[in-house]
N, C-alpha and C positions, 0 to 999 in steps of 0.2 A: 307437890300441891295435894291438898286433901279436898275431896268432894264435900259439898255442903250436906249436912245431915239434919237440917231444920225441918219443921213441919211442912207438909205439903201446901203449896200455894203462897209461901212467903218468898217473894222475889228479892227483897231488899238485902238479904245476906250475901247474895252473889253479885250485887250491882257493881261493886268496885272491880272485881275480876272480869266481869262481862264487859265493862267499859274498857279496861286495859286490853283485853283480847280483841275487841273491835278495832281499837287504834293499831294494835300490833299487826293485825291482818291487813288493814288498808294501807298502813305506812311502811310495811316491810314485806310480808309474805306474798301479797298479790302483785307486787312490783317486779318480782324476779322469778325466774324458773331455775330451780336448783338441780344440779346433776349428781351431787353426792350428799351423803349424810353429814359429812364434815362441813360442807358449804352451808347447810341448814343450821348446824350448831354454831358456826361462826356468825351467821346473820342474826341468830337469836341473841347471842352474847353481845354483839355490837348494838342491837336495837335496845336491849335492856339497859346497857350502859348509857346510850343516848337518851333514853326515856328518863332515867334517874338523874343524869348530870347536865344535860343540855336543853332538853325540850321544856320550854316554859309552859306553865299551866295557869290559865286565867284564875281558877279558884284559889291558887296559891300566890296571889298578887303578882302574877306574871314572872314568877321564879320557877326554877326547876325544883323537883322534890329535894334534891341534895342541898341546893342553896336555901331553900325554905327551912330545912332542919338545922343548918348551920346558923341561920339568923335567929331561930327560936332558942338555940342553946345559950 
């Protein structure tokens, strides 16, 4: 990931990532206590897969991002 380099005070360029990380922390990270780095990596991989393929989003007509892209193609 690359940090935003826009002008100071422009919050909109980070809104998508901040939204994702908010969901990620509340739906994954805060629910578990990890004992190893491998456990964290596994949880991150599983959550990103879940987020893209199974988690429906209201703004995408209650489809997952993957389903929405397939429908749009």
